[in-house]
C-alpha positions in Angstrom: -37.6 -26.9 -43.2 -41.1 -25.3 -42.9 -42.7 -22.8 -45.1 -44.8 -20.1 -43.4 -47.2 -17.8 -45.3 -47.9 -14.4 -43.7 -50.1 -11.6 -44.9 -48.7 -8.1 -44.4 -49.4 -4.8 -46.2 -47.5 -4.2 -49.4 -45.8 -1.1 -47.9 -44.5 -3.2 -45.0 -43.3 -5.9 -47.4 -41.4 -3.3 -49.4 -39.8 -1.8 -46.3 -38.8 -5.2 -45.0 -37.3 -6.2 -48.4 -35.3 -3.0 -48.4 -34.1 -3.6 -44.9 -33.1 -7.2 -45.7 -31.2 -5.9 -48.8 -29.3 -3.3 -46.7 -28.3 -6.1 -44.3 -27.1 -8.2 -47.2 -29.6 -10.9 -46.8 -32.9 -12.0 -48.3 -36.3 -11.9 -46.6 -36.1 -15.6 -45.5 -32.9 -14.9 -43.6 -34.3 -11.7 -42.2 -37.3 -13.5 -40.7 -35.0 -16.3 -39.5 -33.1 -13.7 -37.6 -36.3 -12.2 -36.2 -37.4 -15.6 -35.0 -34.0 -16.2 -33.4 -34.3 -13.0 -31.4 -38.0 -13.8 -30.5 -37.0 -17.2 -29.2 -34.0 -15.9 -27.2 -36.4 -13.5 -25.4 -39.0 -16.2 -24.8 -36.2 -18.6 -23.4 -34.9 -15.7 -21.2 -38.4 -15.1 -19.9 -38.9 -18.8 -19.1 -35.5 -19.0 -17.3 -36.4 -15.9 -15.3 -39.9 -17.4 -14.4 -38.3 -20.6 -13.3 -35.5 -18.8 -11.2 -38.1 -16.4 -9.5 -40.3 -19.4 -8.6 -37.3 -20.9 -6.8 -36.9 -17.6 -4.9 -33.6 -16.6 -6.5 -34.4 -13.0 -7.5 -30.7 -12.0 -7.8 -30.0 -14.7 -10.4 -33.2 -13.7 -12.3 -32.0 -10.1 -12.4 -28.6 -11.2 -13.7 -30.4 -13.1 -16.5 -32.3 -10.0 -17.5 -29.2 -7.9 -17.4 -27.5 -10.4 -19.6 -30.4 -10.3 -22.0 -30.3 -6.5 -22.1 -26.6 -6.6 -23.0 -27.2 -9.2 -25.8 -30.0 -7.1 -27.4 -27.8 -3.8 -27.6 
């Protein structure tokens, strides 16, 4: 497990803490969820880039549609 220190304005920290509380989690879990979403987007972009390099635009568009569905 890695510890990360970030600097954000107090007002943003307060709002994020409230958001986490309303979701029934602590800030660590909230940021873990944010990281999961960011990595899913990163992976989808990588897959799309690889598919488009192979010339399979249809499959690339299918992946983007799937990503859109998962982010709703």
